[in-house]
Backbone as a printed PyTorch tensor [residue, N CA C, xyz], in Angstrom:
tensor([[[  0.8390,  -1.2010,   0.0000],
         [  0.0000,   0.0000,   0.0000],
         [  0.8750,   1.2520,   0.0000]],

        [[  0.4530,   2.2100,  -0.7860],
         [  1.1950,   3.4730,  -0.8790],
         [  0.4850,   4.5430,  -0.0480]],

        [[  1.2680,   5.5130,   0.3870],
         [  0.6900,   6.6810,   1.0590],
         [  0.7770,   7.8620,   0.1210]],

        [[ -0.3540,   8.5260,  -0.0680],
         [ -0.4150,   9.7070,  -0.9260],
         [ -0.6940,  10.9150,  -0.0400]],

        [[  0.1650,  11.9180,  -0.1490],
         [ -0.0340,  13.1470,   0.6230],
         [ -0.8650,  14.1260,  -0.2040]],

        [[ -1.9910,  14.5080,   0.3510],
         [ -2.8590,  15.4910,  -0.2750],
         [ -2.5540,  16.8210,   0.4150]],

        [[ -2.0970,  17.7990,  -0.3630],
         [ -1.7380,  19.0850,   0.2160],
         [ -2.9640,  19.9890,   0.3430]],

        [[ -2.8380,  20.9970,   1.1530],
         [ -3.9380,  21.9480,   1.3300],
         [ -4.1620,  22.7190,   0.0280]],

        [[ -5.4080,  22.8060,  -0.4530],
         [ -5.6920,  23.6110,  -1.6330],
         [ -5.8720,  25.0910,  -1.3030]],

        [[ -5.9920,  25.4010,  -0.0220],
         [ -6.2600,  26.7700,   0.4290],
         [ -5.3970,  27.0880,   1.6420]],

        [[ -4.9880,  28.3440,   1.7710],
         [ -4.4160,  28.8150,   3.0320],
         [ -5.5630,  28.8920,   4.0240]],

        [[ -5.2960,  28.5140,   5.2790],
         [ -6.3450,  28.6810,   6.2730],
         [ -6.1970,  27.7590,   7.4480]],

        [[ -7.2900,  27.6050,   8.1820],
         [ -7.3270,  26.7960,   9.3960],
         [ -8.1680,  25.5520,   9.1540]],

        [[ -7.6230,  24.4050,   9.5290],
         [ -8.3220,  23.1240,   9.3440],
         [ -9.4820,  23.0100,  10.3380]],

        [[-10.6230,  22.5370,   9.8340],
         [-11.8230,  22.3110,  10.6410],
         [-12.2710,  20.8710,  10.3730]],

        [[-12.6730,  20.1640,  11.4190],
         [-13.1510,  18.7920,  11.2320],
         [-14.3880,  18.8050,  10.3300]],

        [[-14.4460,  17.8190,   9.4360],
         [-15.5700,  17.7390,   8.4920],
         [-16.9050,  17.6290,   9.2360]],

        [[-16.8970,  16.9240,  10.3480],
         [-18.1310,  16.7360,  11.1200],
         [-18.6880,  18.0570,  11.6570]],

        [[-17.8670,  19.0980,  11.7180],
         [-18.3010,  20.4010,  12.2360],
         [-18.8220,  21.3280,  11.1470]],

        [[-18.8140,  20.8750,   9.8910],
         [-19.3050,  21.6920,   8.7770],
         [-20.8380,  21.7160,   8.8340]],

        [[-21.4540,  22.9120,   8.7790],
         [-22.9140,  23.0130,   8.8900],
         [-23.6440,  22.6540,   7.5930]],

        [[-23.3130,  21.4960,   7.0650],
         [-23.9620,  20.9610,   5.8620],
         [-23.9380,  19.4430,   6.0210]],

        [[-25.1120,  18.8400,   6.1490],
         [-25.1840,  17.4150,   6.4780],
         [-24.5440,  16.5110,   5.4260]],

        [[-24.6080,  16.9040,   4.1690],
         [-24.0190,  16.0810,   3.1100],
         [-22.5210,  15.9080,   3.3440]],

        [[-21.8530,  17.0010,   3.7190],
         [-20.4220,  16.9250,   4.0100],
         [-20.1620,  16.3700,   5.4070]],

        [[-20.8880,  16.8640,   6.4170],
         [-20.6510,  16.4750,   7.8120],
         [-20.8320,  14.9730,   8.0170]],

        [[-21.7920,  14.3720,   7.3120],
         [-22.0350,  12.9320,   7.4430],
         [-21.2210,  12.1230,   6.4250]],

        [[-20.3100,  12.8040,   5.7180],
         [-19.3770,  12.1690,   4.7850],
         [-20.0800,  11.4060,   3.6570]],

        [[-21.2370,  11.9270,   3.2080],
         [-21.9630,  11.3030,   2.1030],
         [-21.2020,  11.4650,   0.7900]],

        [[-20.4310,  12.5360,   0.6570],
         [-19.6560,  12.7900,  -0.5600],
         [-18.3050,  12.0790,  -0.4830]],

        [[-17.7710,  11.9700,   0.7420],
         [-16.4700,  11.3500,   0.9560],
         [-15.8860,  11.8460,   2.2640]],

        [[-14.7580,  11.2480,   2.6420],
         [-14.0860,  11.6240,   3.8820],
         [-13.0880,  12.7420,   3.5980]],

        [[-12.7970,  13.5350,   4.6130],
         [-11.8300,  14.6090,   4.4290],
         [-11.8450,  15.5740,   5.5880]],

        [[-11.5540,  16.8240,   5.2950],
         [-11.5820,  17.8980,   6.2880],
         [-12.0970,  19.1490,   5.5840]],

        [[-12.3060,  20.1950,   6.3610],
         [-12.6700,  21.4850,   5.7710],
         [-11.5980,  22.4970,   6.1490]],

        [[-11.5480,  23.5830,   5.4030],
         [-10.6150,  24.6670,   5.6840],
         [-11.4060,  25.9650,   5.7660]],

        [[-11.0970,  26.7370,   6.8080],
         [-11.6200,  28.1050,   6.9030],
         [-10.5520,  28.9620,   6.2260]],

        [[-10.7780,  29.3750,   4.9710],
         [ -9.7010,  29.9920,   4.1910],
         [ -9.3080,  31.3930,   4.6410]],

        [[ -8.0060,  31.6590,   4.5360],
         [ -7.4980,  32.9990,   4.8190],
         [ -6.9810,  33.6620,   3.5390]],

        [[ -6.7940,  32.8660,   2.4870],
         [ -6.2970,  33.4080,   1.2210],
         [ -7.4160,  33.6250,   0.2260]],

        [[ -7.0350,  33.8030,  -1.0390],
         [ -8.0430,  34.0480,  -2.0870],
         [ -7.8660,  33.1580,  -3.3060]],

        [[ -6.9260,  32.1970,  -3.2150],
         [ -6.6960,  31.3330,  -4.3740],
         [ -6.7710,  29.8840,  -3.9230]],

        [[ -7.4970,  29.0750,  -4.6850],
         [ -7.5260,  27.6270,  -4.4620],
         [ -6.5930,  26.9930,  -5.4920]],

        [[ -5.7170,  26.1100,  -5.0180],
         [ -4.7490,  25.4450,  -5.8870],
         [ -4.9940,  23.9440,  -5.8880]],

        [[ -4.3720,  23.2550,  -6.8400],
         [ -4.4810,  21.8010,  -6.9100],
         [ -3.7760,  21.1860,  -5.7000]],

        [[ -4.4870,  20.3300,  -4.9360],
         [ -3.8780,  19.7040,  -3.7660],
         [ -3.0940,  18.4390,  -4.1090]],

        [[ -3.2030,  18.0170,  -5.3600],
         [ -2.5770,  16.7800,  -5.8130],
         [ -2.4100,  16.8850,  -7.3340]],

        [[ -1.4330,  16.1580,  -7.8660],
         [ -1.2480,  16.1570,  -9.3260],
         [ -2.2650,  15.2120,  -9.9610]],

        [[ -2.7780,  15.5990, -11.1180],
         [ -3.7440,  14.7560, -11.8110],
         [ -4.4460,  15.5310, -12.9050]],

        [[ -5.6700,  15.1110, -13.1900],
         [ -6.4660,  15.7920, -14.2100],
         [ -7.6030,  16.5340, -13.5350]],

        [[ -7.8080,  17.7720, -13.9550],
         [ -8.9290,  18.5770, -13.4580],
         [-10.1720,  18.0830, -14.1990]],

        [[-10.8250,  17.0660, -13.6120],
         [-11.9340,  16.4110, -14.3150],
         [-13.2270,  17.2120, -14.2480]],

        [[-13.3460,  18.0870, -13.2300],
         [-14.5430,  18.9210, -13.1290],
         [-14.1500,  20.2830, -12.5820]],

        [[-14.5740,  21.3080, -13.2610],
         [-14.4250,  22.6840, -12.7720],
         [-15.7460,  23.3770, -13.0870]],

        [[-16.5340,  23.5920, -12.0480],
         [-17.8430,  24.1910, -12.2720],
         [-17.6890,  25.5840, -12.8620]],

        [[-18.5370,  25.9390, -13.8490],
         [-18.4270,  27.2450, -14.4980],
         [-18.4640,  28.3970, -13.4940]],

        [[-19.2200,  28.2310, -12.4000],
         [-19.2960,  29.2770, -11.3860],
         [-18.1000,  29.3320, -10.4650]],

        [[-17.1930,  28.3430, -10.5520],
         [-15.9610,  28.3610,  -9.7890],
         [-16.0640,  27.8960,  -8.3500]],

        [[-17.2510,  27.5060,  -7.9080],
         [-17.4350,  27.1780,  -6.4880],
         [-16.8680,  25.8190,  -6.0910]],

        [[-16.5610,  24.9600,  -7.0650],
         [-16.0620,  23.6230,  -6.7400],
         [-15.2880,  23.0480,  -7.9130]],

        [[-14.3570,  22.1320,  -7.5710],
         [-13.6380,  21.4170,  -8.6230],
         [-13.2390,  20.0240,  -8.1390]],

        [[-12.9630,  19.1720,  -9.1110],
         [-12.5600,  17.8010,  -8.8090],
         [-11.3200,  17.4260,  -9.5880]],

        [[-10.4180,  16.6960,  -8.9210],
         [ -9.1840,  16.2220,  -9.5430],
         [ -9.1200,  14.7110,  -9.3830]],

        [[ -8.7400,  14.0370, -10.4570],
         [ -8.6080,  12.5880, -10.4660],
         [ -7.1560,  12.2190, -10.7590]],

        [[ -6.6550,  11.1720, -10.0840],
         [ -5.2710,  10.7360, -10.2950],
         [ -5.2330,   9.3430, -10.9010]],

        [[ -4.0650,   8.9760, -11.4010],
         [ -3.9190,   7.6520, -12.0060],
         [ -4.0740,   6.5340, -10.9720]],

        [[ -3.8980,   6.8620,  -9.6720],
         [ -4.0830,   5.8690,  -8.6030],
         [ -5.5500,   5.6480,  -8.2580]],

        [[ -6.4390,   6.3840,  -8.9210],
         [ -7.8740,   6.2380,  -8.6570],
         [ -8.3760,   7.1320,  -7.5420]],

        [[ -7.5470,   8.1020,  -7.1480],
         [ -7.9730,   9.0550,  -6.1240],
         [ -8.8130,  10.1390,  -6.8010]],

        [[ -9.9220,  10.4720,  -6.1740],
         [-10.7560,  11.5700,  -6.6600],
         [-10.9660,  12.5300,  -5.5120]],

        [[-10.5270,  13.7710,  -5.7240],
         [-10.6630,  14.7890,  -4.6900],
         [-11.6490,  15.8460,  -5.1400]],

        [[-12.4650,  16.2750,  -4.1980],
         [-13.4060,  17.3600,  -4.4640],
         [-13.0690,  18.5090,  -3.5160]],

        [[-12.9190,  19.6950,  -4.0670],
         [-12.7070,  20.9030,  -3.2710],
         [-13.9330,  21.7800,  -3.4990]],

        [[-14.6420,  22.0890,  -2.4190],
         [-15.8650,  22.8910,  -2.5120],
         [-15.6340,  24.1800,  -1.7390]],

        [[-15.5580,  25.3020,  -2.4270],
         [-15.2550,  26.5790,  -1.7780],
         [-16.5350,  27.1800,  -1.2210]],

        [[-16.6450,  27.1380,   0.1030],
         [-17.8480,  27.6160,   0.7650],
         [-18.9910,  26.6210,   0.6550]],

        [[-20.0920,  26.9380,   1.3310],
         [-21.2770,  26.0820,   1.3250],
         [-22.4190,  26.8130,   0.6160]],

        [[-23.1610,  26.0660,  -0.1930],
         [-24.2710,  26.6250,  -0.9780],
         [-23.8170,  27.7440,  -1.9130]],

        [[-22.5410,  27.7270,  -2.2810],
         [-22.0000,  28.7900,  -3.1290],
         [-22.3750,  28.6080,  -4.5980]],

        [[-22.9070,  27.4430,  -4.9680],
         [-23.3930,  27.2590,  -6.3360],
         [-24.4750,  28.3070,  -6.6340]],

        [[-25.2220,  28.7050,  -5.6000],
         [-26.3210,  29.6700,  -5.7640],
         [-25.8380,  31.0690,  -6.1190]],

        [[-24.5290,  31.3260,  -5.9800],
         [-23.9920,  32.6540,  -6.3140],
         [-23.7650,  32.8160,  -7.8170]],

        [[-23.8820,  31.7140,  -8.5710],
         [-23.7310,  31.7550, -10.0280],
         [-22.4220,  32.4330, -10.4620]],

        [[-21.3630,  32.1490,  -9.7220],
         [-20.0550,  32.6680, -10.1140],
         [-19.6800,  33.9950,  -9.4980]],

        [[-20.6180,  34.6560,  -8.8220],
         [-20.2930,  35.9500,  -8.2010],
         [-19.2760,  35.7240,  -7.0840]],

        [[-18.1540,  36.4280,  -7.1580],
         [-17.1030,  36.2710,  -6.1630],
         [-16.0760,  35.2040,  -6.5240]],

        [[-16.2390,  34.5810,  -7.6980],
         [-15.3200,  33.5230,  -8.1400],
         [-14.7710,  33.8300,  -9.5270]],

        [[-13.5390,  33.3900,  -9.7760],
         [-12.9410,  33.5100, -11.1080],
         [-12.1330,  32.2500, -11.3870]],

        [[-12.5340,  31.5040, -12.4030],
         [-11.7900,  30.2970, -12.7770],
         [-10.4750,  30.6930, -13.4330]],

        [[ -9.3840,  30.0940, -12.9620],
         [ -8.0570,  30.3410, -13.5320],
         [ -7.6770,  29.1790, -14.4530]],

        [[ -7.9180,  27.9680, -13.9730],
         [ -7.6010,  26.7690, -14.7680],
         [ -8.7920,  26.4460, -15.6690]],

        [[ -8.6610,  25.3820, -16.4390],
         [ -9.7850,  24.9520, -17.2780],
         [ -9.9930,  23.4490, -17.1390]],

        [[-11.2550,  23.0660, -17.1890],
         [-11.6150,  21.6590, -17.0570],
         [-10.8760,  20.8180, -18.0950]],

        [[-10.3840,  19.6580, -17.6670],
         [ -9.6890,  18.7470, -18.5730],
         [ -8.1830,  18.9190, -18.5720]],

        [[ -7.6780,  19.9950, -17.9740],
         [ -6.2290,  20.1930, -18.0070],
         [ -5.5390,  19.3260, -16.9610]],

        [[ -4.2900,  18.9710, -17.2410],
         [ -3.4380,  18.2610, -16.2820],
         [ -2.8820,  19.3110, -15.3290]],

        [[ -2.9110,  18.9910, -14.0420],
         [ -2.4360,  19.9480, -13.0440],
         [ -1.3480,  19.3230, -12.1770]],

        [[ -0.4540,  20.1850, -11.7060],
         [  0.5530,  19.7870, -10.7390],
         [  0.1160,  20.3250,  -9.3820]],

        [[  0.7080,  19.8020,  -8.3170],
         [  0.4280,  20.3400,  -6.9910],
         [  0.7500,  21.8290,  -7.0090]],

        [[ -0.1960,  22.6260,  -6.5240],
         [  0.0250,  24.0660,  -6.4540],
         [ -0.4480,  24.8510,  -7.6620]],

        [[ -0.9110,  24.1560,  -8.7200],
         [ -1.4550,  24.8710,  -9.8840],
         [ -2.6810,  25.6750,  -9.4530]],

        [[ -2.7030,  26.9970,  -9.6930],
         [ -3.8890,  27.7960,  -9.3260],
         [ -5.1210,  27.3440, -10.1220]],

        [[ -6.2380,  27.1630,  -9.4080],
         [ -7.4680,  26.6910, -10.0510],
         [ -8.5400,  27.7860, -10.0570]],

        [[ -8.7950,  28.3670,  -8.8880],
         [ -9.8810,  29.3450,  -8.7500],
         [ -9.4290,  30.4860,  -7.8340]],

        [[ -9.7980,  31.7010,  -8.2050],
         [ -9.6200,  32.8600,  -7.3260],
         [-11.0110,  33.1800,  -6.7630]],

        [[-11.0750,  33.5130,  -5.4690],
         [-12.3770,  33.8070,  -4.8740],
         [-12.2530,  34.9800,  -3.8960]],

        [[-13.3860,  35.6180,  -3.6470],
         [-13.4410,  36.7890,  -2.7800],
         [-14.3260,  36.4640,  -1.5820]],

        [[-13.6720,  36.2080,  -0.4420],
         [-14.3890,  35.8200,   0.7730],
         [-15.4650,  36.8470,   1.1380]],

        [[-15.1500,  38.1370,   1.0310],
         [-16.0970,  39.1850,   1.4190],
         [-17.3830,  39.1000,   0.5960]],

        [[-17.2570,  38.8730,  -0.7110],
         [-18.4420,  38.7670,  -1.5800],
         [-19.2800,  37.5560,  -1.1680]],

        [[-18.6010,  36.4490,  -0.8910],
         [-19.2890,  35.2020,  -0.5200],
         [-20.0270,  35.3890,   0.8080]],

        [[-19.3540,  35.9890,   1.7830],
         [-19.9900,  36.1840,   3.0940],
         [-21.0970,  37.2350,   3.0450]],

        [[-20.9160,  38.2830,   2.2300],
         [-21.9840,  39.2940,   2.0780],
         [-23.2490,  38.6610,   1.5160]],

        [[-23.0670,  37.6200,   0.7080],
         [-24.2190,  36.9260,   0.1240],
         [-24.8350,  35.9390,   1.1230]],

        [[-24.2930,  35.9170,   2.3530],
         [-24.8760,  35.0710,   3.3940],
         [-24.4270,  33.6230,   3.3540]],

        [[-23.3460,  33.3420,   2.6640],
         [-22.8540,  31.9660,   2.5680],
         [-21.7450,  31.7220,   3.5910]],

        [[-21.6380,  30.4820,   4.0450],
         [-20.5660,  30.0610,   4.9470],
         [-19.3410,  29.7660,   4.0930]],

        [[-18.1810,  30.2920,   4.4840],
         [-16.9650,  30.1530,   3.6810],
         [-16.2190,  28.8410,   3.9470]],

        [[-16.5790,  28.1060,   4.9990],
         [-15.9080,  26.8340,   5.2650],
         [-15.8830,  26.0080,   3.9910]],

        [[-14.6990,  25.4580,   3.6610],
         [-14.5030,  24.8030,   2.3690],
         [-14.0850,  23.3450,   2.5340]],

        [[-15.0210,  22.4020,   2.3070],
         [-14.6880,  20.9860,   2.4300],
         [-13.7290,  20.5120,   1.3290]],

        [[-12.8070,  19.6320,   1.7230],
         [-11.8900,  18.9650,   0.8000],
         [-12.0600,  17.4820,   1.0920]],

        [[-12.6460,  16.7500,   0.1460],
         [-12.9670,  15.3480,   0.4140],
         [-12.4230,  14.4260,  -0.6650]],

        [[-12.1640,  13.2060,  -0.2350],
         [-11.7050,  12.1540,  -1.1350],
         [-12.8770,  11.2210,  -1.3890]],

        [[-13.2490,  11.0570,  -2.6630],
         [-14.4060,  10.2170,  -2.9740],
         [-14.0040,   8.9860,  -3.7840]],

        [[-12.7110,   8.8110,  -4.0410],
         [-12.2610,   7.6600,  -4.8240],
         [-11.5560,   6.6390,  -3.9460]],

        [[-10.4910,   6.0440,  -4.4790],
         [ -9.7010,   5.0700,  -3.7380],
         [ -9.0360,   5.7150,  -2.5360]],

        [[ -8.7140,   4.8800,  -1.5580],
         [ -7.8960,   5.3510,  -0.4480],
         [ -8.6690,   5.5960,   0.8210]],

        [[ -7.9650,   5.4390,   1.9220],
         [ -8.5000,   5.6780,   3.2570],
         [ -7.6110,   6.7090,   3.9290]],

        [[ -8.2220,   7.6880,   4.5570],
         [ -7.4350,   8.7100,   5.2460],
         [ -6.8460,   8.1140,   6.5250]],

        [[ -5.5240,   8.2140,   6.6520],
         [ -4.8480,   7.6750,   7.8300],
         [ -4.3050,   8.7710,   8.7470]],

        [[ -4.1130,   9.9830,   8.2210],
         [ -3.6630,  11.1120,   9.0480],
         [ -4.2980,  12.3850,   8.5190]],

        [[ -4.6140,  13.3080,   9.4440],
         [ -5.1980,  14.5970,   9.0820],
         [ -4.4140,  15.7140,   9.7490]],

        [[ -4.3180,  16.8250,   9.0610],
         [ -3.6660,  18.0020,   9.6360],
         [ -4.6080,  18.6700,  10.6170]],

        [[ -4.0400,  19.5510,  11.4260],
         [ -4.8540,  20.4250,  12.2670],
         [ -4.1460,  21.7750,  12.2940]],

        [[ -4.8620,  22.7870,  12.7590],
         [ -4.2580,  24.1160,  12.8370],
         [ -4.1960,  24.8050,  11.4840]],

        [[ -3.1460,  25.5910,  11.2950],
         [ -3.0020,  26.4220,  10.0830],
         [ -2.2840,  25.6200,   8.9920]],

        [[ -2.8020,  25.7090,   7.7670],
         [ -2.1390,  25.0710,   6.6150],
         [ -1.9300,  26.1130,   5.5200]],

        [[ -0.8970,  25.8700,   4.7020],
         [ -0.5890,  26.7640,   3.5850],
         [ -0.8410,  26.0180,   2.2770]],

        [[ -1.5400,  26.6750,   1.3810],
         [ -1.9110,  26.0780,   0.0910],
         [ -0.6870,  25.6160,  -0.6870]],

        [[ -0.7440,  24.3760,  -1.1600],
         [  0.3180,  23.8320,  -2.0050],
         [  1.5940,  23.5000,  -1.2660]],

        [[  1.6380,  23.6940,   0.0600],
         [  2.8660,  23.4400,   0.8250],
         [  2.6890,  22.4160,   1.9350]],

        [[  1.5750,  22.5160,   2.6730],
         [  1.3810,  21.6550,   3.8440],
         [  0.4480,  20.4950,   3.5240]],

        [[  0.7540,  19.3230,   4.1010],
         [ -0.1090,  18.1540,   3.9270],
         [ -1.4090,  18.3790,   4.6830]],

        [[ -2.5380,  18.1670,   3.9910],
         [ -3.8530,  18.3010,   4.5950],
         [ -4.2860,  16.9590,   5.1800]],

        [[ -4.1260,  15.9080,   4.3690],
         [ -4.3420,  14.5540,   4.8800],
         [ -3.5560,  13.5630,   4.0480]],

        [[ -3.3980,  12.3620,   4.6130],
         [ -2.6330,  11.3010,   3.9570],
         [ -3.6030,  10.1590,   3.6630]],

        [[ -3.5820,   9.7050,   2.4170],
         [ -4.4210,   8.5770,   1.9820],
         [ -3.5490,   7.3320,   1.8280]],

        [[ -4.0800,   6.2100,   2.2900],
         [ -3.4330,   4.9270,   2.0250],
         [ -4.2010,   4.2820,   0.8820]],

        [[ -3.4960,   3.9400,  -0.1780],
         [ -4.1540,   3.3090,  -1.3440],
         [ -3.4560,   2.0090,  -1.6960]]])
């Protein structure tokens, strides 16, 4: 079994997934992971692979790896309803990404003014089991967010 380090896609503070005020994420229906309370404005690729999904509104993206890992990064909760307001896609769906490749720029103030929670779940929905999770402050593209055993 290999260990895959998934890096933080956002600067910020790690929050347990169970504490996210959205039952789909909190009950791990989408997958296991953690959330980040972001302090920055750019979401980057947390792992190398293919950007298999990048929503036109920029609120979420998915990356798939050759090991069968599928990661979903969801910036804020219920942010799909903003129809892209406060988000700017930098990458494009279908492109190959390296760790740290900028994917989406977002404006926390716009998101919060619209009444949305900025907590951003990062979940694994493919192969692998999370064996370690970060806590405290993480830096996008630099610090390990969680480790998957595949």
